[in-house]
Each structure stands twice: as structure tokens, then as C-alpha cells.
C-alpha positions as CSV (number, residue, x, y, z in Angstrom):
1,X,-7.9,-27.3,-7.4
2,X,-5.3,-24.7,-6.7
3,X,-3.4,-24.7,-3.4
4,X,-4.6,-22.0,-1.1
5,X,-1.3,-20.1,-1.1
6,X,-1.4,-19.9,-4.9
7,X,-4.9,-18.6,-4.7
8,X,-3.8,-15.8,-2.4
9,X,-1.0,-14.8,-4.8
10,X,-3.4,-15.0,-7.7
11,X,-5.9,-12.7,-6.0
12,X,-3.1,-10.1,-5.3
13,X,-1.9,-10.3,-8.9
14,X,-5.4,-10.1,-10.5
15,X,-6.4,-7.1,-8.4
16,X,-3.1,-5.3,-9.0
17,X,-2.9,-6.0,-12.7
18,X,-5.3,-3.2,-13.9
19,X,-3.7,-0.5,-11.6
20,X,-1.4,0.8,-14.3
21,X,-4.1,1.0,-17.0
22,X,-6.8,2.5,-14.8
23,X,-4.8,4.6,-12.4
24,X,-1.1,4.6,-12.8
25,X,-0.8,5.9,-16.3
26,X,-3.1,8.9,-15.8
27,X,-1.5,9.9,-12.5
28,X,2.1,8.9,-13.3
29,X,2.1,6.6,-10.3
30,X,3.5,3.1,-9.9
31,X,1.7,0.5,-7.8
32,X,4.5,0.5,-5.2
33,X,4.4,4.3,-5.0
34,X,0.6,4.0,-4.4
35,X,1.2,1.4,-1.7
36,X,3.7,3.7,0.1
37,X,1.3,6.6,-0.3
38,X,-1.6,4.6,1.1
39,X,0.4,3.7,4.2
40,X,1.6,7.3,4.7
41,X,-1.9,8.6,4.2
42,X,-3.1,6.4,7.1
43,X,0.0,6.9,9.3
44,X,1.9,10.1,8.5
45,X,5.5,10.3,9.8
46,X,6.7,6.7,9.2
47,X,10.2,6.0,8.1
48,X,11.1,3.8,5.1
49,X,11.6,0.7,7.2
50,X,8.2,1.0,8.7
51,X,6.7,1.4,5.2
52,X,8.4,-1.8,4.1
53,X,7.1,-3.6,7.2
54,X,3.5,-2.4,6.7
55,X,3.4,-3.0,2.9
56,X,5.3,-6.2,2.8
57,X,7.6,-4.7,0.1
58,X,11.3,-5.1,0.3
59,X,13.4,-2.1,1.3
60,X,14.8,-1.5,-2.2
61,X,11.2,-1.4,-3.7
62,X,10.2,1.1,-1.0
63,X,13.4,3.1,-1.7
64,X,12.5,3.3,-5.4
65,X,8.9,4.1,-4.7
66,X,9.9,6.9,-2.3
67,X,12.4,8.3,-4.8
68,X,9.6,8.5,-7.4
69,X,7.2,10.1,-4.9
70,X,9.8,12.7,-3.9
71,X,10.7,13.4,-7.5
72,X,7.0,14.2,-8.2
73,X,6.8,16.2,-5.0
74,X,4.2,13.9,-3.4
75,X,6.3,13.0,-0.3
76,X,8.6,15.1,1.8
77,X,11.2,13.8,4.3
78,X,11.7,15.6,7.6
79,X,14.4,14.8,10.1
80,X,13.5,12.4,12.9
81,X,14.1,14.3,16.2
82,X,14.8,11.1,18.0
83,X,17.2,9.6,15.5
84,X,19.2,11.9,13.2
85,X,20.0,9.0,10.8
86,X,16.3,8.6,9.9
87,X,13.7,10.7,8.2
88,X,10.0,10.8,8.8
89,X,8.0,10.8,5.7
90,X,4.8,12.8,5.0
91,X,2.5,13.4,2.0
92,X,2.8,16.9,0.6
93,X,-0.4,18.8,-0.3
94,X,-0.1,17.3,-3.8
95,X,0.4,13.9,-2.3
96,X,-2.6,14.3,-0.1
97,X,-4.8,15.3,-3.0
98,X,-3.6,12.4,-5.1
99,X,-4.1,10.0,-2.1
100,X,-7.7,11.2,-1.9
101,X,-8.3,10.8,-5.6
102,X,-6.8,7.3,-5.9
103,X,-8.3,6.3,-2.6
104,X,-11.8,7.0,-4.0
105,X,-11.1,4.8,-7.0
106,X,-9.7,2.1,-4.8
107,X,-12.8,2.1,-2.6
108,X,-15.0,1.9,-5.6
109,X,-13.1,-1.1,-7.0
110,X,-13.2,-2.7,-3.6
111,X,-17.0,-2.3,-3.5
112,X,-17.3,-4.0,-6.9
113,X,-14.9,-6.8,-5.9
114,X,-16.7,-7.5,-2.6
115,X,-20.2,-7.4,-4.1
116,X,-21.9,-10.7,-3.4
117,X,-19.7,-11.5,-0.4
118,X,-21.6,-11.4,2.9
119,X,-20.5,-9.0,5.7
120,X,-19.8,-12.0,8.0
121,X,-17.7,-13.7,5.3
122,X,-15.6,-10.5,4.9
123,X,-15.2,-10.2,8.7
124,X,-13.9,-13.8,8.8
125,X,-11.6,-13.2,5.9
126,X,-10.3,-10.0,7.5
127,X,-9.6,-11.9,10.8
128,X,-8.0,-14.8,9.0
129,X,-5.8,-12.6,6.9
130,X,-4.6,-10.8,10.1
131,X,-3.7,-14.2,11.6
132,X,-1.9,-15.2,8.4
133,X,0.1,-11.9,8.3
134,X,1.1,-12.5,11.9
135,X,2.2,-16.0,11.1
136,X,4.3,-14.9,8.1
137,X,6.0,-12.2,10.2
138,X,6.8,-14.7,12.9
139,X,8.2,-17.2,10.4
140,X,10.3,-14.5,8.7
């Protein structure tokens, strides 16, 4: 029997593995670029540090992802009026269109993966994962 933590890592790896083949190659998008886009699609105007916090990616991975998104004109950086040292990041029109396209594919995959899992089980899993995320953030 696998330890629980290993199972969590395995689930993430198994769900992420087909991204490049099914989505990334066609749209010239890395998984970390998608993760940054997903967060910006939900919460426009974040800075890179906030994206790192919300995705769990390290700052260098976020920096590389944002560089790729800017290079493909999917993200734009605007000055932060409260802190001149920071930029707020937004999806461009092209970024929003890609976010919608890839989001639909993600929701379809999610539906297939969660097929056969009862709504109450998913609700408990969601609440448990929120607790685990909070514990990991506290522990550092």
C-alpha cells in the first residue's frame, strides 16, 4: 500500500502527464504557463508572487512561465499603482481566448476523472484538500 502523500503526488503527476500531448503541443503552452493563466483567468491583476503562492510553483518557475506567456502575447504586465516595483498581470485578448479553450478541455477531463465519485465524496475531498493546503502553508 502506498503512503498517502505518495498517492497525492502520483495523482498530480498522472493528471499532468497528458497535458503536453493533448493540449500543450497544439497551443504551444507549457503546463506551468497554463497554471499561471488559470490563476490569472480567475483573479486578474495578480503579481508574480501571488501567482506562485496560489499555484504552489516556485518563483523561478512562475517567472519562466510568465516570460513564455508574454512572448506569445498572452499576458500583459501593467504597473501597480500602489507599488512601483511590482507589476499586475492580466490576460490579453489572445490569452483570454486560449484560457477559455483550454478551460473547456480541462473541465471535460475533470468530468471524466470524477465520473463514478459521488458528490459527497468530492465535497469531502475538496474540504480535506483545503485543510491540507493550509497545513502545508503553515508548515512552510
